[in-house]
N, C-alpha and C positions, 0 to 999 in steps of 0.2 A: 629215200633214206634221210634220216635227220642230220647225219654228219657227226653225231655224238657217239663215242664208243661206250657200249654197254659193258664190254669186258676187254681188258688189256693183259696180255701175257708178256711179261718183261724178263728177258734173259733167263728163262727157265731151263734148268738142266736136271737130268735124272740118270743115275748110273746104277746098274745091277752088277755088282762085282766089277769085272773089267770091261763090261759092255756099257757103252754110252748110248742109251735109248733116246734121250732128248738132249741136245747140245746147244746151250745158250740161245734158246728159241724165243723169238718175240713176234707177236702178231696182235691185231685188233679186230674186234667184231663190232660193227656199227649198229646202233639201235635201229630197229625197223628193217634190218636186212635179213636175207637168207644167205648165209656165208657157207661155202663148201670147203671141206678139207680133204684133199686127196693125196695119194702117194703110193708107192709100191709097198708090198708087205715088208714089215721091218723098218718102215720109215719113221716110226715113233708116234703115229697119229693116235692110237689107242692109249698109249702111255700119257700123252699130253692131255687127252680127254679125261683120263682118270685123275690127273693132277687138277685140272680145272674143276672137275666134279667133286673133289675132296676125298676120293678113295685112295689116292697116293699123295705123299708129301714130297715136294721137290727137294733136291739137294741144295739148290740156290735159286734165286729169282723171286719174282712177285706175281701174284694174280690180283688184279684190281677189278672188282665187280661193282658196277654202278657207283664208281667213285670211291669205293672202300677197299682197303687191303684185306683180302679174305684168304691169303696164302695159308694152306694147311688146315683150313676150317673144315670140320666134319660135314658129310653130306646132309645130315638132318638140319644142321644150322644154315647151310646154303639153301636148302629147301624153303626154310622160313623167310629167307631173303628174296626168294623168287627165282632161284637157279635150279632147274630140274633136268633130269637126264632120262631118256628112254634107252632101251637096250636092244642089241642085235637079236637076242632071244627074249620075247616078252615075259615080264614078271607079273602075271596076273594072280589073283586069289582064285584058284581053279574051282573051289567048292562054293563060291559065291556067285550070284548072278552078275551080269554085265552092269546092271544099274547099281547093285550094291558095291561093286568094285569102285564106282565113281563116288558113292556116298561116303566111303570111309576115308577119302583123301583129305578133306579140310582138317587143319590142325586145331586142337583145343576146342572141340565141339562141346557144348554145354552138357549133353547127355553122357559124356565120359566121366563126369564128376558125380559121385554118389550123393553128395550134399544137394546138388541141383535137382536130382531126380526125386529126392525126398521132399525138399522144401520149395522148389520152384518148378513144379511139373509143367505148368502152362508155358513157361519160357522155354523149357526143353522141347515141348511139343512144337512150339512155333519155330524154334531153331531147326528141328528135324525136318519140318515142312519146307523151310527155306532151302535146306541142303537137297531135299528131294526135288524141289522145283528146278534148282540149278542143274542137278544131274539129268533130269528129263530134257532140259534145254540143250545140254551137251549131246545127249543121245540123238535129239532131233537134228542138231547141227551136223552131226557126223552121219546121219541117216542110218542109225543102228537100231531103230525102233523095233524092227522085226526080230531082234535077238536080245532085247534089253532084259528079258526075264530068263534067258538061257544061262546055264552055268558057264562061267567064263572059260573053264577048262575044255568045254566042248566047241568053242569058237575056232574058226580057221586061223591060220597064221596071220593073214591080212586083217581079219577082224580084231585079233588080239593087238596088232599094231595100232589100229584105229582106237581101240580102247585105251592104250597107253597115251595116245594123243589126247584123248578125252580127259584122262587124269590130270594132265598138265593144265587143262582148261578149268578144272575145278578150283584152282588156286590162283588163276590169272598170272601165270608165270611171266617174269621179265625176260628170261632167256631159257630156251629149250635146247638141250644138247641131244641131237638125233644120231644114234650109233647104228649105221647100216640098216636103215629103215626098210630097204628093199629085200633084205635077206629072208628067204622062205615065203615070199609073197608072190602069188600069181599075177600075171600082167593086168588083168581086169581090176583086181583089188588094188594093185599098185597105182594104177591110174586114179582110183578113188582116193587113195592115201595122199598122192601128190596134190590132187585138187583141193583136199582139205587143208593141207599145209599151206597152199597158196591162199586159200580163203582166210585161214587164221592169221596169216601175215598181212594181207591186204585189208580185210574187213575188221579184224580185231587188234591189229598192231603187234602181233607176236614177232619176236626175234628168234631166229633159228641158227644154230651152228651145227653143220651136218658132216659126218664122216660117211662116205659112200663109195663103193666100187662100181656102181652102175653109172656109167658116164652119161647115158641118155637122161637119167634122172637128175644128175648134177647139172647138165646143160639146161634142162627145163626149169629147175628151181633156183639155182644159185648164181648170185652175182654180188660180190666177187667170189672167185675160187682161189684158194690158197693151196700151194703144192709143197709138200714136205718130202725130203729125201735125206737119209742118213741122220735123222734127228734134228734137221734144220729146215727153216723155211727157204725154199728154193726160188719161188716166184709167186706172184699174185696178179690177178687180172680177170678179164672176162673169159668165158670158156673157149671162144674162138681163138683168142690170143694164146691161151694155154695150149690148145690143140696144135697150134702152128709154131710153137717154140721148139726148135731142134734139140736143145739141151733137155727139155722136159720129155720130148718124144723118146730120146735115148734113155733117160733115167727111169721113166715111168711106163710109157706105152710100148717100149720095145722098138722093133724096126718099122712098125707102122702105127700112125696115130689112131687107128681104128681099134687097136687092141686095148682092152680095159684091164 
Protein backbone atom coordinates (compact mmCIF):
# COMPACT_ATOMS: atom_id res chain seq x y z
CA UNK A 1 0.00 0.00 0.00
CA UNK A 2 1.13 3.51 -0.78
CA UNK A 3 0.21 5.07 2.57
CA UNK A 4 -1.79 7.80 0.79
CA UNK A 5 -5.53 8.02 1.43
CA UNK A 6 -7.64 7.87 -1.73
CA UNK A 7 -10.72 8.70 0.31
CA UNK A 8 -11.29 10.24 3.72
CA UNK A 9 -14.63 10.22 5.51
CA UNK A 10 -14.61 13.06 8.05
CA UNK A 11 -17.23 13.28 10.81
CA UNK A 12 -20.09 12.18 8.58
CA UNK A 13 -23.58 11.98 10.09
CA UNK A 14 -26.93 11.07 8.56
CA UNK A 15 -30.32 11.00 10.26
CA UNK A 16 -33.65 9.75 9.00
CA UNK A 17 -36.24 11.38 11.19
CA UNK A 18 -35.30 10.39 14.74
CA UNK A 19 -33.01 7.57 13.57
CA UNK A 20 -29.28 8.18 13.53
CA UNK A 21 -28.03 5.92 10.72
CA UNK A 22 -24.46 7.28 10.67
CA UNK A 23 -23.11 9.16 13.67
CA UNK A 24 -20.00 11.34 13.38
CA UNK A 25 -18.22 8.62 11.38
CA UNK A 26 -14.60 9.01 10.24
CA UNK A 27 -12.40 6.57 8.32
CA UNK A 28 -9.78 6.40 5.56
CA UNK A 29 -9.14 4.08 2.62
CA UNK A 30 -5.54 3.93 1.48
CA UNK A 31 -4.69 3.99 -2.19
CA UNK A 32 -3.79 0.50 -3.40
CA UNK A 33 -5.63 -1.29 -0.60
CA UNK A 34 -8.60 -3.63 -0.46
CA UNK A 35 -10.35 -2.27 2.62
CA UNK A 36 -13.28 -4.15 4.15
CA UNK A 37 -16.28 -2.63 5.92
CA UNK A 38 -18.25 -5.00 8.13
CA UNK A 39 -20.84 -4.78 10.88
CA UNK A 40 -24.23 -6.10 11.92
CA UNK A 41 -27.42 -5.22 10.06
CA UNK A 42 -28.35 -1.64 10.86
CA UNK A 43 -24.75 -0.64 11.57
CA UNK A 44 -24.90 2.12 8.94
CA UNK A 45 -22.60 0.53 6.35
CA UNK A 46 -24.91 0.90 3.35
CA UNK A 47 -25.93 4.42 4.34
CA UNK A 48 -22.27 5.39 4.54
CA UNK A 49 -21.61 3.76 1.15
CA UNK A 50 -24.53 5.69 -0.33
CA UNK A 51 -23.07 8.92 1.00
CA UNK A 52 -19.60 8.15 -0.37
CA UNK A 53 -21.13 7.17 -3.73
CA UNK A 54 -23.17 10.38 -3.92
CA UNK A 55 -26.65 8.86 -3.78
CA UNK A 56 -27.27 10.36 -0.34
CA UNK A 57 -26.18 13.72 1.05
CA UNK A 58 -24.87 13.78 4.62
CA UNK A 59 -26.33 16.03 7.29
CA UNK A 60 -22.80 17.12 8.16
CA UNK A 61 -19.19 16.13 7.58
CA UNK A 62 -16.94 15.84 4.53
CA UNK A 63 -15.97 13.29 1.90
CA UNK A 64 -12.47 13.92 0.53
CA UNK A 65 -11.68 11.94 -2.64
CA UNK A 66 -8.20 12.06 -4.12
CA UNK A 67 -7.52 15.28 -2.22
CA UNK A 68 -10.73 17.01 -3.31
CA UNK A 69 -13.85 17.77 -1.27
CA UNK A 70 -16.62 15.90 -3.11
CA UNK A 71 -19.25 16.02 -0.36
CA UNK A 72 -22.74 15.75 -1.89
CA UNK A 73 -21.44 15.43 -5.45
CA UNK A 74 -23.79 13.48 -7.75
CA UNK A 75 -22.84 9.90 -8.76
CA UNK A 76 -22.27 10.80 -12.43
CA UNK A 77 -19.81 13.52 -11.42
CA UNK A 78 -17.98 11.11 -9.10
CA UNK A 79 -17.89 8.61 -11.97
CA UNK A 80 -16.00 11.13 -14.09
CA UNK A 81 -13.51 11.58 -11.25
CA UNK A 82 -12.89 7.83 -11.02
CA UNK A 83 -15.11 6.74 -8.11
CA UNK A 84 -17.38 3.86 -9.15
CA UNK A 85 -19.79 1.58 -7.32
CA UNK A 86 -21.04 -1.94 -7.98
CA UNK A 87 -24.27 -3.16 -6.43
CA UNK A 88 -25.51 -6.14 -4.45
CA UNK A 89 -27.87 -6.78 -7.37
CA UNK A 90 -26.02 -6.33 -10.66
CA UNK A 91 -27.34 -3.51 -12.89
CA UNK A 92 -26.64 -4.80 -16.38
CA UNK A 93 -28.27 -3.78 -19.67
CA UNK A 94 -30.08 -7.09 -20.06
CA UNK A 95 -30.91 -6.77 -23.79
CA UNK A 96 -27.33 -5.98 -24.78
CA UNK A 97 -24.48 -8.46 -25.02
CA UNK A 98 -21.81 -8.68 -22.35
CA UNK A 99 -19.35 -7.03 -24.76
CA UNK A 100 -21.78 -4.22 -25.57
CA UNK A 101 -22.35 -3.64 -21.83
CA UNK A 102 -18.65 -2.82 -21.56
CA UNK A 103 -18.52 -0.70 -24.69
CA UNK A 104 -21.18 1.77 -23.50
CA UNK A 105 -19.27 2.65 -20.31
CA UNK A 106 -16.64 5.21 -21.43
CA UNK A 107 -17.92 8.78 -21.18
CA UNK A 108 -18.14 11.27 -24.07
CA UNK A 109 -17.46 8.84 -26.91
CA UNK A 110 -17.05 10.57 -30.28
CA UNK A 111 -19.87 8.55 -31.84
CA UNK A 112 -22.38 10.02 -29.40
CA UNK A 113 -22.07 13.37 -31.18
CA UNK A 114 -24.09 13.65 -34.41
CA UNK A 115 -21.70 16.29 -35.74
CA UNK A 116 -18.78 13.86 -35.45
CA UNK A 117 -20.69 11.11 -37.26
CA UNK A 118 -21.42 13.42 -40.17
CA UNK A 119 -18.15 15.29 -40.51
CA UNK A 120 -15.51 13.10 -38.83
CA UNK A 121 -16.59 9.51 -39.50
CA UNK A 122 -13.02 8.19 -39.65
CA UNK A 123 -12.31 9.52 -36.15
CA UNK A 124 -15.55 7.97 -34.88
CA UNK A 125 -14.59 4.64 -36.44
CA UNK A 126 -11.13 4.76 -34.89
CA UNK A 127 -12.56 5.69 -31.50
CA UNK A 128 -15.10 2.85 -31.66
CA UNK A 129 -12.35 0.37 -32.53
CA UNK A 130 -10.30 1.54 -29.54
CA UNK A 131 -13.30 1.04 -27.22
CA UNK A 132 -13.92 -2.39 -28.76
CA UNK A 133 -10.28 -3.37 -28.24
CA UNK A 134 -10.43 -2.23 -24.62
CA UNK A 135 -13.67 -4.17 -24.06
CA UNK A 136 -12.15 -7.33 -25.53
CA UNK A 137 -9.08 -6.92 -23.32
CA UNK A 138 -11.34 -6.67 -20.26
CA UNK A 139 -13.34 -9.70 -21.39
CA UNK A 140 -10.10 -11.66 -21.76
CA UNK A 141 -8.79 -10.49 -18.37
CA UNK A 142 -11.97 -11.66 -16.64
CA UNK A 143 -12.11 -14.89 -18.71
CA UNK A 144 -15.59 -14.13 -20.00
CA UNK A 145 -14.83 -14.79 -23.64
CA UNK A 146 -17.26 -17.70 -23.79
CA UNK A 147 -20.20 -15.38 -22.96
CA UNK A 148 -19.11 -12.09 -24.52
CA UNK A 149 -21.82 -12.24 -27.22
CA UNK A 150 -24.49 -13.57 -24.84
CA UNK A 151 -27.25 -11.21 -23.73
CA UNK A 152 -26.24 -9.90 -20.32
CA UNK A 153 -29.69 -10.71 -18.95
CA UNK A 154 -28.99 -14.40 -19.58
CA UNK A 155 -25.78 -14.48 -17.55
CA UNK A 156 -25.59 -16.11 -14.14
CA UNK A 157 -25.44 -13.98 -10.99
CA UNK A 158 -21.69 -14.51 -10.72
CA UNK A 159 -21.08 -13.66 -14.36
CA UNK A 160 -23.09 -10.45 -13.95
CA UNK A 161 -20.90 -9.50 -10.97
CA UNK A 162 -17.81 -10.14 -13.09
CA UNK A 163 -19.33 -7.96 -15.82
CA UNK A 164 -19.82 -5.16 -13.26
CA UNK A 165 -16.15 -5.46 -12.37
CA UNK A 166 -15.37 -5.23 -16.06
CA UNK A 167 -17.31 -2.00 -16.38
CA UNK A 168 -15.08 -0.41 -13.74
CA UNK A 169 -12.07 -1.47 -15.82
CA UNK A 170 -13.36 0.35 -18.90
CA UNK A 171 -12.67 3.71 -17.24
CA UNK A 172 -9.63 2.84 -15.08
CA UNK A 173 -11.38 3.68 -11.80
CA UNK A 174 -9.37 5.17 -8.93
CA UNK A 175 -11.69 3.64 -6.31
CA UNK A 176 -14.28 0.87 -6.65
CA UNK A 177 -16.99 0.48 -4.01
CA UNK A 178 -18.06 -3.17 -3.87
CA UNK A 179 -21.46 -3.70 -2.24
CA UNK A 180 -21.92 -7.34 -1.11
CA UNK A 181 -20.20 -8.81 -4.12
CA UNK A 182 -20.79 -12.38 -2.84
CA UNK A 183 -24.58 -12.05 -2.74
CA UNK A 184 -26.25 -14.56 -5.09
CA UNK A 185 -22.97 -16.00 -6.36
CA UNK A 186 -22.13 -19.72 -6.18
CA UNK A 187 -18.86 -20.73 -4.54
CA UNK A 188 -17.05 -21.58 -7.77
CA UNK A 189 -17.80 -18.24 -9.42
CA UNK A 190 -17.18 -16.46 -6.13
CA UNK A 191 -13.65 -17.85 -6.13
CA UNK A 192 -13.21 -16.52 -9.69
CA UNK A 193 -14.62 -13.17 -8.63
CA UNK A 194 -12.26 -12.93 -5.65
CA UNK A 195 -9.30 -13.93 -7.80
CA UNK A 196 -10.11 -11.18 -10.30
CA UNK A 197 -10.44 -8.57 -7.55
CA UNK A 198 -7.00 -9.66 -6.29
CA UNK A 199 -5.54 -9.47 -9.80
CA UNK A 200 -7.04 -6.03 -10.43
CA UNK A 201 -5.55 -4.86 -7.14
CA UNK A 202 -2.09 -6.40 -7.51
CA UNK A 203 -1.54 -6.24 -11.27
CA UNK A 204 -3.48 -3.10 -12.21
CA UNK A 205 -3.34 -1.11 -8.96
CA UNK A 206 -7.07 -0.83 -8.32
CA UNK A 207 -8.25 0.27 -4.88
CA UNK A 208 -11.36 -1.37 -3.44
CA UNK A 209 -13.68 -0.51 -0.55
CA UNK A 210 -15.81 -3.55 0.24
CA UNK A 211 -19.04 -4.12 2.18
CA UNK A 212 -19.49 -7.84 2.71
CA UNK A 213 -21.19 -10.32 5.07
CA UNK A 214 -19.12 -13.29 3.87
CA UNK A 215 -16.35 -13.33 6.46
CA UNK A 216 -14.25 -15.86 4.54
CA UNK A 217 -14.22 -13.51 1.55
CA UNK A 218 -13.35 -10.54 3.77
CA UNK A 219 -10.53 -12.53 5.36
CA UNK A 220 -9.19 -13.50 1.94
CA UNK A 221 -9.34 -10.08 0.32
CA UNK A 222 -9.24 -7.31 2.88
CA UNK A 223 -6.55 -5.63 4.91
CA UNK A 224 -7.46 -3.57 6.82
CA UNK A 225 -10.99 -4.36 7.97
CA UNK A 226 -13.14 -1.59 9.46
CA UNK A 227 -15.97 -2.52 11.83
CA UNK A 228 -19.07 -0.33 12.16
CA UNK A 229 -21.72 -0.60 14.87
CA UNK A 230 -24.58 1.80 15.67
CA UNK A 231 -23.47 4.19 12.93
CA UNK A 232 -19.91 4.56 14.21
CA UNK A 233 -16.51 3.04 13.52
CA UNK A 234 -15.90 0.55 16.31
CA UNK A 235 -12.50 -0.88 15.33
CA UNK A 236 -9.99 -1.28 12.52
CA UNK A 237 -7.29 -3.87 11.95
CA UNK A 238 -6.40 -7.19 10.37
CA UNK A 239 -9.06 -9.90 10.17
CA UNK A 240 -7.47 -12.09 12.86
CA UNK A 241 -7.33 -9.13 15.23
CA UNK A 242 -10.98 -8.35 14.46
CA UNK A 243 -12.09 -11.95 14.97
CA UNK A 244 -10.41 -12.10 18.38
CA UNK A 245 -11.66 -8.79 19.76
CA UNK A 246 -14.23 -9.63 22.51
CA UNK A 247 -16.17 -6.39 22.01
CA UNK A 248 -16.50 -7.03 18.28
CA UNK A 249 -17.47 -10.66 18.86
CA UNK A 250 -20.25 -9.49 21.14
CA UNK A 251 -21.44 -6.65 18.88
CA UNK A 252 -21.11 -8.36 15.52
CA UNK A 253 -20.47 -12.08 15.62
CA UNK A 254 -22.74 -12.95 18.54
CA UNK A 255 -21.65 -15.54 21.09
CA UNK A 256 -19.19 -17.16 18.69
CA UNK A 257 -16.64 -15.47 16.39
CA UNK A 258 -17.52 -18.01 13.71
CA UNK A 259 -21.01 -16.61 13.19
CA UNK A 260 -21.17 -14.20 10.24
